[in-house]
C-alpha positions in Angstrom: 94.2 104.2 140.6 95.3 106.7 137.9 93.6 106.7 134.5 93.1 110.4 133.9 90.5 112.9 135.1 86.8 112.6 135.8 84.6 115.3 134.3 81.5 116.0 136.3 78.8 117.8 134.2 75.9 119.1 136.2 74.2 122.5 136.5 73.6 121.9 140.2 76.6 123.1 142.3 75.3 121.1 145.2 75.4 117.8 143.2 78.9 118.8 141.9 80.0 119.2 145.5 78.5 115.9 146.7 80.1 114.0 143.8 83.5 115.7 144.5 83.3 114.7 148.2 82.4 111.1 147.4 85.2 110.8 144.9 87.7 112.5 147.1 91.2 111.4 146.0 90.3 111.4 142.3 91.2 114.2 139.9 87.9 116.0 139.3 86.9 118.7 136.7 83.5 120.3 136.7 81.3 121.8 134.0 78.0 123.6 134.5 76.4 122.7 131.2 76.9 120.5 128.1 78.6 123.2 126.0 81.2 123.8 128.6 81.8 120.1 128.9 82.3 119.7 125.1 84.9 122.5 125.1 86.7 120.7 127.9 86.7 117.4 126.1 88.1 119.0 123.0 91.0 120.6 124.8 91.9 118.1 127.4 92.8 114.6 126.3 93.3 113.0 129.7 89.7 112.7 130.7 88.7 109.0 131.1 85.2 109.3 132.7 82.4 111.8 132.3 79.5 111.9 134.8 76.8 113.6 132.9 73.5 115.0 134.1 70.8 114.8 131.4 68.7 117.8 132.5 70.7 121.0 132.0 70.3 124.4 130.4 72.3 125.7 127.4 73.0 122.1 126.2 71.4 119.1 127.8 73.0 115.7 128.3 71.4 114.0 125.3 72.8 116.7 123.0 76.3 116.2 124.6 76.0 112.4 123.9 75.1 113.1 120.3 78.1 115.5 119.8 80.5 113.0 121.5 79.1 110.2 119.2 79.4 112.3 116.1 82.5 114.4 116.7 84.6 112.7 119.4 84.2 109.0 118.7 88.0 108.5 118.6 88.6 109.4 122.2 88.6 106.8 125.0 85.8 108.0 127.2 83.3 106.2 129.5 80.1 108.2 130.1 77.9 107.7 133.1 74.6 109.5 133.1 72.8 111.0 136.1 69.1 110.2 136.3 66.3 110.3 138.8 64.6 107.1 139.8 61.5 107.7 137.7 63.5 108.5 134.5 63.7 105.0 133.1 63.1 106.1 129.5 65.9 108.7 129.8 68.2 106.0 131.1 67.5 103.8 128.0 67.8 106.7 125.6 71.1 107.8 127.2 72.5 104.2 126.9 71.4 104.1 123.3 73.3 107.3 122.6 76.6 105.9 123.9 76.5 106.1 127.7 77.9 102.9 129.4 76.2 103.2 132.7 73.8 105.3 134.8 73.7 106.6 138.3 70.5 107.5 140.0 69.8 110.4 142.3 69.8 110.8 145.2 73.4 109.7 145.0 74.6 106.7 147.0 78.2 107.1 147.9 79.1 103.4 148.0 77.3 102.7 144.7 79.0 105.7 142.9 82.5 104.7 144.2 82.0 101.1 143.1 80.8 102.1 139.6 83.7 104.5 139.1 86.2 101.9 140.2 84.7 99.3 137.8 84.8 101.7 134.9 88.3 102.9 135.6 89.5 99.3 135.7 87.8 98.7 132.4 89.5 101.7 130.9 92.8 100.6 132.2 92.3 97.1 130.8 91.2 98.6 127.5 94.3 100.8 127.2 96.5 97.8 128.1 94.8 95.7 125.4 95.2 98.6 122.9 98.9 98.9 123.8 99.4 95.2 123.5 97.7 95.1 120.1 99.9 98.0 118.9 103.0 96.1 120.0 101.7 92.9 118.2 101.0 94.9 115.1 104.5 96.4 115.1 105.9 92.9 115.6 103.8 91.6 112.7 105.0 94.5 110.5 108.6 93.9 111.5 108.2 90.2 110.8 106.5 90.9 107.4 109.4 93.3 106.5 111.9 90.5 107.3 109.9 87.9 105.3 109.7 90.3 102.3 113.4 91.0 102.5 114.1 87.2 102.7 111.8 86.8 99.6 113.6 89.5 97.6 117.1 88.1 98.6 116.0 84.6 97.6 114.7 85.9 94.2 118.0 87.7 93.6 119.9 84.6 94.5 118.0 82.4 92.3 118.2 84.7 89.3 121.9 85.1 90.1 122.3 81.4 89.3 121.2 82.3 85.7 123.4 85.4 85.5 126.5 83.4 86.6 126.1 81.2 83.6 125.9 84.4 81.5 122.5 83.6 80.2 121.2 87.1 80.6 122.4 90.2 82.2 120.9 91.5 85.4 119.4 94.3 83.2 117.1 91.7 81.6 115.8 90.8 85.1 115.4 94.5 85.9 113.6 95.3 82.7 111.1 92.5 82.9 110.3 93.3 86.5 109.8 97.0 85.7 107.8 96.3 82.6 105.6 93.9 84.5 105.0 96.4 87.2 104.0 99.0 84.6 101.7 96.6 82.9 100.1 95.4 86.1 99.5 99.0 87.3 97.9 99.9 84.0 95.7 96.9 83.8 94.6 97.4 87.4 92.9 100.6 86.2 90.6 98.6 84.0 87.4 97.2 85.4 87.9 93.7 84.0 91.3 93.3 85.7 91.0 95.7 88.7 89.6 93.1 91.2 92.3 90.6 90.4 95.3 92.9 90.2 94.5 95.6 92.8 96.4 93.7 95.6 98.7 91.7 93.3 100.9 94.2 91.5 103.9 93.8 93.8 103.8 90.0 94.0 103.5 89.7 90.2 106.2 92.2 89.4 108.5 90.7 92.0 108.1 87.2 90.7 108.6 88.2 87.0 112.4 87.7 87.2 111.8 84.1 88.1 110.0 83.2 84.8 113.1 81.4 83.4 114.6 80.1 86.7 114.1 76.5 85.4 116.8 77.1 82.8 119.4 76.3 85.5 118.5 72.6 84.7 119.3 73.0 81.0 122.8 71.9 79.8 125.2 74.7 78.8 125.6 73.3 75.3 121.9 74.0 74.7 121.4 77.0 76.9 124.4 79.0 75.5 124.2 77.9 71.9 124.6 80.9 69.7 122.2 79.8 67.0 118.9 78.1 66.3 118.2 75.0 68.3 117.6 71.6 66.7 114.2 70.0 67.4 115.8 67.7 70.0 117.5 70.6 71.7 114.3 72.6 71.6 112.4 69.8 73.3 115.0 69.8 76.0 114.9 73.5 76.3 111.1 73.5 76.8 111.6 71.4 80.0 112.8 74.6 81.8 109.2 75.5 82.5 108.5 72.3 84.4 111.9 72.5 86.1 111.0 76.0 87.3 107.6 75.0 88.7 109.1 71.9 90.4 111.8 74.1 92.0 109.1 76.1 93.7 106.7 73.3 94.5 109.1 70.5 95.6 108.7 71.2 99.3 104.9 72.0 99.4 101.6 70.3 98.7 99.9 72.2 95.9 96.8 72.9 98.0 99.0 74.6 100.6 100.6 77.1 98.2 99.1 80.6 98.0 100.2 84.2 97.9 103.5 85.0 96.3 104.5 81.4 95.6 101.2 80.8 93.8 101.8 83.9 91.7 105.3 82.7 90.9 104.1 79.3 89.9 101.4 80.7 87.5 103.9 83.0 85.9 106.7 80.4 85.5 104.4 77.7 84.4 102.4 79.7 81.8 104.7 82.2 80.2 105.2 80.0 77.2 101.6 79.1 76.7 100.0 80.7 73.6 96.6 82.3 73.4 95.6 80.0 70.4 96.6 76.9 72.4 99.8 76.0 70.5 102.1 76.9 73.4 103.7 74.7 76.0 103.9 72.8 78.4 100.1 72.2 78.6 98.7 73.7 75.5 96.4 76.0 77.4 94.1 78.3 75.4 92.7 81.8 75.9 91.6 82.5 79.4 92.7 79.0 80.5 96.1 80.6 80.7 96.7 82.4 84.0 96.8 86.1 83.7 100.3 86.2 85.0 101.5 84.0 82.2 99.6 86.0 79.5 101.3 89.2 80.7 104.7 87.6 81.0 104.5 86.2 77.5 104.2 89.7 75.9 106.9 91.2 78.1 109.4 88.3 77.6 109.0 88.3 73.8 109.2 92.1 73.6 112.4 92.2 75.7 113.9 89.4 73.6 113.2 91.3 70.4 114.3 94.7 71.6 117.5 93.5 73.3 120.9 92.6 71.8 121.6 88.8 72.0 124.6 86.8 70.8 122.5 85.5 67.9 120.9 88.9 66.9 121.1 92.6 67.1 118.4 94.5 69.1 115.4 95.4 67.0 113.9 98.9 67.2 111.1 99.5 69.6 108.4 100.0 66.9 109.6 97.0 64.9 109.3 94.9 68.1 105.8 96.2 68.7 104.8 95.4 65.2 105.8 91.7 65.8 103.8 91.7 69.0 100.8 93.1 67.2 101.1 90.5 64.4 100.8 87.8 67.1 97.8 89.4 68.7 95.1 86.7 69.2 97.6 84.0 68.2 100.5 84.0 70.6 99.2 86.8 72.8 96.0 87.7 74.6 94.5 90.7 72.5 93.5 92.6 75.7 97.0 92.3 77.1 98.5 93.4 73.8 96.2 96.5 73.7 97.1 97.4 77.2 100.8 96.9 76.5 100.6 99.3 73.5 98.8 101.9 75.6 101.9 102.2 77.7 104.4 101.7 74.9 106.2 104.9 75.7 106.8 103.8 79.3 107.9 100.4 78.1 110.4 102.1 75.7 111.8 104.3 78.5 112.5 101.2 80.6 114.1 99.4 77.6 116.3 102.4 76.9 117.2 103.2 80.5 118.2 99.6 81.3 119.6 98.6 77.9 122.2 95.9 78.2 125.4 95.8 76.2 125.8 92.1 76.7 123.0 89.5 76.4 123.2 85.8 76.0 120.9 82.8 75.4 119.9 80.4 72.8 117.1 80.9 70.3 114.0 79.1 71.4 111.0 79.8 69.2 
């Protein structure tokens, strides 16, 4: 039965010898006091059991237990304390300080052997469970990596459906994703948004490119029209929001959707809502609008303004920001606008770095 060495800590050479004889066949190390025992524990990682006398010079057993508890809590070590028959209080105190069992003097060979076998078996079982858990964790991590890769590939494929129709270049997708990531990270530093965004930055930024996925259901004559839409065409265009939400939710019950899909649904369904309640499709107002939608609204409009489209030239960065500021409290959440302006240099860098020479799409509103 091999689970490392047994450290016997006792100032009595006689007791050390008795224990070594009883445990003949096991790998035994001895220490004459607690200080020596601690030095051994700190330098040798293969000790599984320590048999510890409580009454010793230099450093007694209680002090050793305290040091192990405070300084060596990360090692797998079972401590059995040596006591005399009348030392019940010491037994209790030793167990409270971290010992897992006690052995009374005078030593009984059969009892000592059985206790050592039991605790070695427990250590072996503990290590096997730990190894099994590590393997499970690695499998979970690998599965999670595969799921995230599948998610990202699916997003790229869906957005690619739009790009094939020449609605927008891939740079629009990249810009909105990077702008959303920058805005989320900035907002997450603010107390009001930190709790909601601290674990959601990636899922929100990754889902940003899906905001207009419902446009795959809009006819080309409307979607690609190089000019202002008629009222009837605009009504048809507005349906892309519901088309996008339905594409995500068609295979799920709404109460069973959470995580990334829930984030995507909020972003898709609310990015055309307006802070004053005049947006679509549900006319939501103020904080009724999911935060994802309020952020996407600012980013989507900024990118439309600052990018070249078939119906317009790209507006300058500052001009685009002025329009955003004019709509503060009307189209846009004032707090989101303020945060967006606080990172305007970063937003401009993204816009310039990933500027597209070819943009398409019809004018909405």
